[in-house]
N, C-alpha and C positions, 0 to 999 in steps of 0.2 A: 601136398601143397598147403591144404587148409590147416593141417595138423602143425606144420612148421610155423605157419603164421601165428597161430595161437600160442605155440611154444614161446617164440620171440616176444610176444606181447605180455606173457605172464612174467618172464624174466625181467623185462623192462619195469613192469609194475613192482616187482619185488625190490629191484634196485632203487627205486624212487620213493619207497614207503618210508624211508627214514628222512626224507626231505620235508621240511615244514616251514610255515610262515605265520607270523603273528603280527597283527596290526592293532594299534591302540591310538585313541585321540584324547588329548588332555586340553581343557580350556583353562587358560591363565589370564590373569588380570593385567599383566605387563603388556604395554603396546608392542606391536610386532617388531619394530626396528630395535628397540631396546632388548627385547628378549632374544633376538637373533644374535645380537652383539654379545649377550651374555653366554650363548651357546658357543660362539666363536672364541670367547675368552675363557673357555672351560678349564684350562690349566690353572688359571688364577682364581676363578669364581666358584667352581664345583666344590673344592675343599672347604671354602669359606661357607657356602650355602648348605653343604651336607657334611659337617665335620664328623658326624657319627659313622659315616660310610667311607669317606676318603681320608687316607692318611696324607697322600700327596699325588700330584700329577706332574711328571717331568717330561720335557720334550727331549727325546733321544735322537731324533733325526729331523732335519728341516727346521721350520720356525714355529711349528705347532699350530699353524693355521692354513698352510697351503697344501695342495695335493702331494702325497708322498711323505708328508710329515708323520712321524711315529711318536705316540705318547705312551709313556710308561705310567700306568695307573696303579698306585698302591692302596689296597683297602685296609680298613681298621681290623683290629683283631676279632671284634665281634661279628664281622661280616661273614655270611655263610658260604662255605665251599670254596671261595676264591680269595687268595692273598694278593695276587696281582694280575694284570693283564696288559698286553701291548696292543694298542689299536693304531691302525694305519688309515690316514684319510685317503679315501679312493677318489672321491670327487666332490666338487663344491660348485653350487650354482648360486652366486650372490643375488642375482636378480630374482630367483624363485625361492631364495632362502632354504636351499636344500643341501644337506650334507650326508655323504654316504662314507661308512667307515667299515673296516673288517677287523676282526680279532686275529692277531697273528702270533700271539704267544700268551701263555698263562694257563691256569687250570681249566678254564672254559673249554679249551681244545681237547681236554681229556674226555669230556662228555659230547662235545660237538666237533665233528671233523672240520666243519666250516661254519662261520658265524659272521654274517654281514648285517649291519644295522643302517637305517636311513631315517632322517628326520627332516620334516618340512614345517616351516612356521608361516602361517597365514594370518591376515587380520580377521578378527571376529569381534564385532562391536567395537568397544574401546580397548579390548584386550587382543589376545591371540588365540589361535588353535594350533596346537603342536601335534602333528601326526608323526608317530614313530612306528617303524616296521622293522622286523627282523626276518632274515631268511637264514635257515640253518640246515645242517645235515647232521643227524644224530650219529654218534659213534657206534651205537648198537640199538636194537629194538627195545631194550629195557630202559633206556634213557627217557625221562619224561620230557614233556614239552617244557621250554624254558620259561615257565610261568614266573619263576622267581626273578628272572632278568627283566621281564615285562613290568612286574610290580615295582622293581627297583627303578626302572626308566620313568614310571609315572611318578614315583616319590621324588625323584631327582628333579623332574621338571616343575613339580609343586614347591620343592624347597628353593629352587632357583627363583621361581616367581615371587615367593615370600621374601626372599633376600633382596631381589631387585625393587620390589614395591617399597621395602623399608630403607634401601640405599639412597 
């Protein structure tokens, strides 16, 4: 009986070893409502704020803002590893300024079986604090943590902040 219990435990651990989570917080100067609206208008603003990263963002399903909407994100030639991704909005909480999305197509899914991101914008002084988190399942043990995606998210928020401050 004890052996069986131990065995099932080790199997479970093995299966979950490719699951991971990354959290990051970025302080921005833009006030919370303006920054949240910028995030919500990503199809329009992200390519303007980060032209070196984004070629275009198109709405392929829904209105691009509501739950179930799917965005087709095309990255520039210089962008590492990924040429495009499709992201689906899973949930939105306007009151708490939280957005959850999942990657449903693109090269990211060659490396990660599942990839879900969430972000929350909260007031911080005169500006905002952006909390970004991703949960993922690696396609294999050799796949590294998605550090590059984390760095990109941070850069993205900083670019958007600079764009909104200047706008």
